[in-house]
C-alpha positions in Angstrom: 109.8 -176.5 97.7 113.1 -178.0 96.5 115.7 -177.2 99.1 118.3 -176.7 96.3 116.3 -173.6 95.3 116.7 -172.0 98.8 119.4 -169.6 99.9 120.1 -168.2 103.4 118.9 -164.8 104.6 122.5 -163.5 104.6 123.0 -164.5 101.0 119.7 -162.9 100.0 120.6 -159.7 101.8 123.9 -159.5 99.9 122.2 -160.1 96.5 119.5 -157.5 97.1 121.9 -155.1 98.8 119.8 -154.6 101.9 120.3 -155.5 105.6 119.2 -158.7 107.2 117.0 -156.6 109.5 115.3 -155.1 106.5 114.6 -158.6 105.1 113.1 -159.6 108.4 110.8 -156.6 108.4 109.8 -157.3 104.8 109.0 -160.9 105.8 106.8 -159.8 108.8 104.9 -157.2 106.7 104.4 -159.6 103.8 106.4 -157.5 101.4 109.0 -160.2 100.6 108.2 -163.6 102.2 110.7 -166.1 103.5 110.5 -169.9 103.7 110.9 -171.1 107.3 113.0 -174.1 108.0 111.5 -176.4 110.6 112.3 -177.0 113.4 115.0 -174.2 113.6 112.7 -171.5 112.2 115.6 -170.0 110.2 114.6 -167.8 107.2 115.5 -169.0 103.7 114.5 -167.5 100.4 113.7 -168.9 97.0 116.4 -168.2 94.4 113.6 -167.8 91.8 111.8 -165.2 93.9 115.0 -163.3 94.4 115.7 -163.3 90.6 112.2 -162.1 89.8 112.6 -159.3 92.4 115.8 -158.2 90.6 114.1 -158.4 87.2 113.1 -155.2 85.4 109.8 -156.5 84.1 109.1 -153.4 82.0 112.5 -153.7 80.2 111.9 -157.4 79.5 108.4 -156.6 78.1 109.6 -153.6 76.0 112.5 -155.6 74.6 110.1 -158.3 73.4 107.4 -155.9 72.0 110.0 -153.8 70.2 112.4 -156.3 68.7 110.9 -159.8 69.4 113.7 -160.8 71.8 112.6 -164.1 73.3 110.9 -163.7 76.7 111.2 -166.1 79.6 108.6 -168.8 79.3 107.1 -168.0 82.7 105.9 -164.6 81.4 104.3 -165.9 78.2 100.5 -166.5 77.9 99.8 -168.2 74.6 96.0 -168.0 75.0 93.4 -166.5 77.3 93.2 -169.8 79.3 96.8 -169.5 80.3 96.2 -165.9 81.3 93.3 -166.8 83.5 95.3 -169.5 85.2 98.1 -167.0 86.0 95.7 -164.4 87.2 94.4 -166.9 89.6 97.9 -167.7 90.8 98.6 -164.0 91.2 95.4 -163.6 93.3 96.4 -166.5 95.5 99.8 -164.9 96.1 98.2 -161.6 96.9 96.0 -163.4 99.5 99.2 -164.5 101.4 100.4 -161.0 102.0 99.9 -159.7 105.5 99.1 -156.1 104.6 95.7 -154.5 105.1 96.2 -151.9 102.3 97.1 -154.6 99.8 94.2 -156.8 100.9 91.8 -153.9 100.0 93.1 -153.3 96.5 94.4 -156.6 95.2 91.0 -157.7 93.7 91.1 -154.4 91.7 94.7 -155.1 90.5 93.6 -158.6 89.3 90.5 -157.2 87.6 92.4 -154.4 85.7 95.1 -156.9 84.6 92.5 -159.3 83.4 90.6 -156.7 81.4 93.8 -155.5 79.7 95.0 -159.0 78.9 91.6 -160.1 77.6 91.4 -157.1 75.4 94.6 -158.1 73.7 93.3 -161.6 73.0 89.8 -160.3 71.9 91.0 -157.8 69.3 93.8 -159.9 67.8 91.9 -163.1 67.6 92.9 -164.7 64.3 94.8 -161.6 63.3 98.1 -161.7 65.2 100.7 -160.0 62.9 103.5 -162.3 64.0 103.8 -163.7 67.6 100.4 -164.6 69.1 99.8 -164.3 72.9 100.9 -161.8 75.5 103.5 -161.0 78.0 102.2 -161.1 81.6 104.6 -160.5 84.5 104.1 -159.2 88.0 106.2 -158.4 91.1 104.1 -158.1 94.2 107.2 -156.9 96.2 107.7 -154.0 93.9 103.9 -153.6 93.5 103.8 -153.7 89.7 102.2 -155.6 86.9 103.3 -155.5 83.2 101.3 -156.7 80.2 102.2 -156.4 76.5 101.3 -157.8 73.1 102.8 -157.6 69.6 99.3 -157.2 68.1 97.8 -154.8 65.7 97.5 -151.9 68.2 94.4 -149.9 69.1 94.5 -147.6 66.0 94.3 -150.4 63.5 91.6 -152.2 65.5 89.3 -149.2 65.9 89.7 -148.1 62.3 87.5 -151.1 61.4 84.5 -149.1 62.8 86.0 -145.6 62.9 87.9 -145.4 59.5 88.3 -141.6 60.0 90.9 -142.2 62.8 94.4 -141.1 61.7 96.6 -141.2 64.8 97.3 -143.3 67.9 96.6 -140.5 70.3 93.0 -140.1 69.2 92.5 -143.9 69.1 93.8 -144.2 72.6 91.5 -141.4 73.8 88.5 -143.1 72.2 89.4 -146.5 73.6 89.4 -145.2 77.2 86.4 -142.8 77.0 83.8 -143.8 74.4 81.4 -146.7 74.6 81.5 -148.7 71.4 79.2 -151.5 70.2 79.5 -154.8 72.0 79.7 -156.6 68.7 83.0 -157.8 67.4 85.3 -156.2 66.5 83.8 -153.1 68.1 84.1 -154.7 71.5 87.8 -153.8 71.5 88.3 -151.0 74.0 85.0 -151.3 76.0 86.9 -153.0 78.9 89.3 -150.1 78.9 86.6 -147.8 80.2 86.2 -150.1 83.1 90.0 -150.0 83.6 89.9 -146.2 83.6 87.1 -146.1 86.2 88.9 -148.5 88.5 92.3 -146.8 88.3 91.0 -143.3 88.9 88.8 -144.4 91.9 91.5 -146.5 93.6 95.1 -146.5 94.7 96.3 -147.8 91.3 98.4 -146.2 88.6 98.5 -147.0 84.9 100.8 -146.2 82.0 99.5 -147.6 78.7 101.1 -147.2 75.3 100.1 -148.2 71.8 101.8 -147.1 68.6 103.5 -143.8 69.4 100.9 -142.6 72.0 101.2 -143.0 75.7 98.5 -142.5 78.4 98.8 -142.1 82.2 96.0 -142.5 84.7 96.2 -141.7 88.3 93.9 -141.7 91.3 91.4 -138.9 91.6 92.2 -137.5 88.2 89.9 -137.5 85.2 92.7 -136.4 82.9 93.9 -139.0 80.4 97.4 -137.3 80.1 97.9 -138.6 76.5 101.2 -137.6 74.9 103.6 -138.7 72.2 105.8 -141.6 73.3 109.5 -141.7 72.8 109.4 -145.1 71.1 106.9 -146.7 68.7 105.4 -150.0 69.7 102.9 -151.6 67.2 101.0 -153.5 69.8 100.2 -152.4 73.4 102.1 -152.3 76.7 100.6 -151.6 80.1 102.4 -150.9 83.4 100.2 -151.1 86.5 101.4 -149.9 89.9 99.7 -150.2 93.2 
C-alpha cells in the first residue's frame, strides 16, 4: 500500500470521532483493520478506508437512482462480470475479519448480494431506460451492503407475463413469493425467493424498494412487510444489513 495513503491512529481517531483505545479494539476484533508499520508495529490507517467508513452508502445510491447524480467509479458495475469481480473482492475482505459471527454469515451476505445484482442485469438486459449497470457498495465495518439500478423496475418486468398487475406493491409481493417460469423474461424474480429464504433464516436484514413500494425482511419472520414508500424510484434499491 502507498505510504502516502496512510494516516496515524491519532488522526484516524479524530476524523472518526472515537478514542484511540476504541480503534485498537476495532482492529483486534477485525471490525476496522489497521496497517502495521514494521518494525515499529505502529498502527496506521488507509485514508480511502476511512472515507468509505464515513460515506453514507444509502444516500449515494438513492441520489443516483433518483436524479442520476454521478456516482464514484468504485461503486459502479457496468456489467455482471464487474459485479462478480467485486463480489469476490468483498468475499476476500470478509475472510480477513477475525470475528466468528461474521465468518458464519458472510457467505450468505455474498450470495444475497449476488442474487440481487444478477437480477438487475438479467431483467434489464438490452432494455436499460438510460444508464446501464448497477450501484454496488459495501461497508464491512458498518455491516451493510447497498445495490441499486436505474432499470425498468419489477412491475414493468413482471407485466410481460402478468399483464394484469397494476401496482408496485403487488409486483413486489409476487417477486418475493411466487415461482415463475425459468424462461426469459419470466426468470426475473426467481432469485428473490432465494433471497427471502436466506434472509429470514439467518442474521441478515433486507430493505428492498421498487417504484413506490418498499419491502422489509427480518430473521424468523415470514411477513413481507410491504408498504408505500416515501419516494418513487423507477428501478430497484436494496439495503442489506448483517
